[in-house]
N, C-alpha and C positions, 0 to 999 in steps of 0.2 A: 412272177406271179404265179401263185400255185393253185392249182383246181383239183378237186377231189371226185372219185369216182360214184361215190353215195354218201348219204347222211351220217353214217356210223363213222366213216373216215372222217368227214368234218367234225363231227362231234369229239373224236379224239386227237384233231387238231385244236380245236377251241379249248380242250383239257389241257394241252401242250402250252397255249398263251394265258393260262392262269384262269378260264373260266369253264365252270362245270355246267354244262348244258344238259336239259333231259331229251328224250327221245322225239317229243315236238318240237321243241324249240330247234333241234339240229334240222330235223327235215324242212321246218319253214325256211331256215337259212340257206340249205342247201338247194331248196326250189327257187327261192329268188335270185339265186346266181344261174342256175339253169335257164328260168325263164326271161331273166333279164327284167324283173319286177322291182320295185323298193318295199321295204319291210315295213309296214305301220305298228309300232310296238306299242302296247297300252299296259299300264298296270301302276299298283303304287308306287308313291317315290321311293326309291332306294332297293328296288328288289333285281337290279343288274341290268337295266334297259340301255345305258349308255355304255357299261361295260361289254355289251354283248357286241356294238360296233365296234369298240376298241378293239377286242378280241377277232373280230372277222378281219379286220385290217391287219394284225398281226398273223393270222392264220394264212391271208392269201397273200401274203407279202405287200401288201398297198398302202400308201400314204393316207394316212386318216386327214380328212378336211372337215372341219367341223363349224356348223352353223349353231350359236346358241340363240334361241328365241326369247323375245321378251316384248312386252307389253310396247307399243310404239314402233316397233321394227319395219322399216321402209326399204325401198328397193336400193336407195345409197348403200346400206349395210349388209342387204342381202344379196345383191346381184353385181351391183357395178356403180361408180360414180367417175365424174371428170376430176382431174386435177386442175382445180381452178386457178392455184397461185401459178402452174406451170404456162397454163393458158395465157395468164394476165400478162407474163414474163413475154411472152411469142408476140402478144399484140403490140406490147410496149416496143419490141424489138422492130417490129414491122409495121411502123407507124407510116400513115401516107398510102397503104394499099388499100384496095378495095375489098369489102367485106366477102364478096364472092371468092376472092383470090384466096382469104384467110380462113373460111369456114372448113372448107376441106381439109385444111392443114391441123388446126388445132382440134378439129373432132376426129382424130385417126390414133392409131395404136399408140403412138408415144404418149397421149395424154389420156389413156384409159385405166383405172384402176380398178381390177377385177376384185371383186368380192366371193364370199367361199361359193354359191352357187356356179356362177361364171368360172371360178378358178378350177372348178370340179370336173366341168364338162370340156373346159381347155386344157387339161392336164394330159401331156404325152402319154403316160401310163396310166392305166384304169386306176383310180383311186375308192376309197371308201367315204361317201359323202353322209355325214351325221347331222342330221336336221333335229337339235334337241329342244324337247319340251314344246313341239309344235302348236301345242292348245293354248300357249300364251298369247300368239299373236292374234290380231283381229282377223274376223272372217274376211275383210277384205284384202287382205296381206295374203290370204291362202291362195288368192289368183296368181300372185307373183310365184308361185311353187308348179303351178299346173304345167305350164309348157315345159318346164325342165323334165318333172317327173314323167308326162307323156311322151316327149319327142325328144327329149334332152337336147334342147337348142334353147338359145335367148335371144330374144329379137331386142336391140337397140336402135333405136329411132335414126340416130346419125349414122349410123354404119351397116343396118340391115341384119339378117337373122345369121347369128354365129351357131353352126351345127356343132356337135360334139365331136372333138378328137378322138376321145375315148368315152365308153359308157362307165359311168362309176356305178359301183354297188352304193344304193342309197338305203339309209336305216333312218326313218322318223320316230321319234319318240313321244308319248304323251301320258300324262299324270290325270287325263279324262277330267281335267277340271272344267271344261267345257266340250259340247257334241261338235265333231268336226264335219265339214259339208262332206256331202255323198260324192261330190266329183272327184275329191282328195281321196278320199276310202276306195273308189273306184278303181283308182290307178294302183294299190298298192296289195299285198299279201298282207292279212291281217294276223298279228300274233298277240296274245296275252298273256304276259307273266304275273303270276300272282306270288305268295310266299310259297317257298319250297316246303317239301314234306320233310319229316323230322331226320330219314338218311342223308337227304343230299344236303340240308342246311349244316348239319354235323361235317360232311364232307368238305362243304366249302369253308367253314370256320377251320379245320384241319389243312386245308389248302392254302388259306390266306392270312392265317397267324402260324408263324414257324415257332416251333417248339410247345405247341399248347397240348396238353396230355389229352387224351382221348376221354378219360373220365370227365374231365372239366368242360371240354367241347359238349358232353353229351347232358352234363347239368345246365350247362347254357343254352343250349339249343332247348330242353324241355319247358326251362323258365320262361325263356322268350315266348314261346310258342303258347303257353298259358296265360302270359300278360296280353297277349294280342287279341284275346277274348275279352278284354275288359272294355268297358265302355269310354274309350280314349279319344283325344282330339285328334291324335297322330299315333298312330301304333308303330312299336319300334319295326325299322326295316333290317335288312340283311346286313346293309353297310353298319346299320348301327349296334346289330350284333357283333358284329366284327371289332367294332370300337371297345365295344364292353369285354371280350375275351382279353382283346390286346389288355385293356386297363387290368384285367385280374391277374394278366400274366407279369405286367410290370410291378405290382403293389406282391407277387409273391404267393398269391391266394392259390392254395392247393385244392380248395372245394369252395361251395359257395354256401355260407352260412346268413343267420340275419344280418349280423353286424355288417358283413361286405356289402351285400343287398343294398341296406340303408344308406351306406357310403360312398355306393358307387351309381346310385340307380339315377342320376342327372346325366350320366354318359349315356345311357340307354333311352331315356326320355326327355323330350326337349321342352314340355310344357309343364309348370307348377301344377295346374289342376291334374294332370295326368299322373304326375309323381306323388301327390298328395293320395288319389284314387287308389294307384297299386300300393304304396306303404299302408294305407289303412286295410286294405284286403289281406295282404301279407302279414300284416300285425310287425312291422319294422319302424325304427325310428330314423328320420332322415335328419340332416344337419340343417 
């Protein structure tokens, strides 16, 4: 595992891992490591929130453990569950024994299935725990996270409290589709990642799309930034800028013209109404 003396050193390590951070992102990530606090990263979809967690894992030489959140996520998928099939086989094998003899046996380590939260705190070596799109879960489900985030422990009724073997670095991401609880926010350092400025987005394209000419990267960046100002259902993200730049490179485009924009706008925009708005404003024809 690698630690860094300051945020500038961490920023350089993140860049080596393929993530171009700015000074603020690097500072929050550095302080989170020093203070042992989770990072709550908010911002539009596709601006690099998940990629930050992946890059931190690489930069610190830690294993990445990911909990993908979704509506209906429960304790069995986030924390732990029991291996019911294995428990049933044990009960069948021990027929005739009293329940008091069996209970302590079947609710033991051999029958426990660790899910991401429990796996992260039981990891022999500190890991990076990514809790992705936490705003997708119900408010009640957030309570599952609080014990882990504040005390780095999990309580299992049948086994008691399991304290962390190691303290993971925790990154929570949110697309801000709903307001998160104050209790959750209070336990985290807050980081907002928006769309990057012109120079940083150009640098990201050049780093993530091998062989992309600087002139084409500049054209993509400027056009995408102007498109984000349109009244769209979903503005193009950094990941979609990368996809578009890759597409242009694959079709051999030396520069962006009206025909190329019309033919490839579907790579950048994911709603037909948005494509129509942009095509009309730019006066291009689409298929």
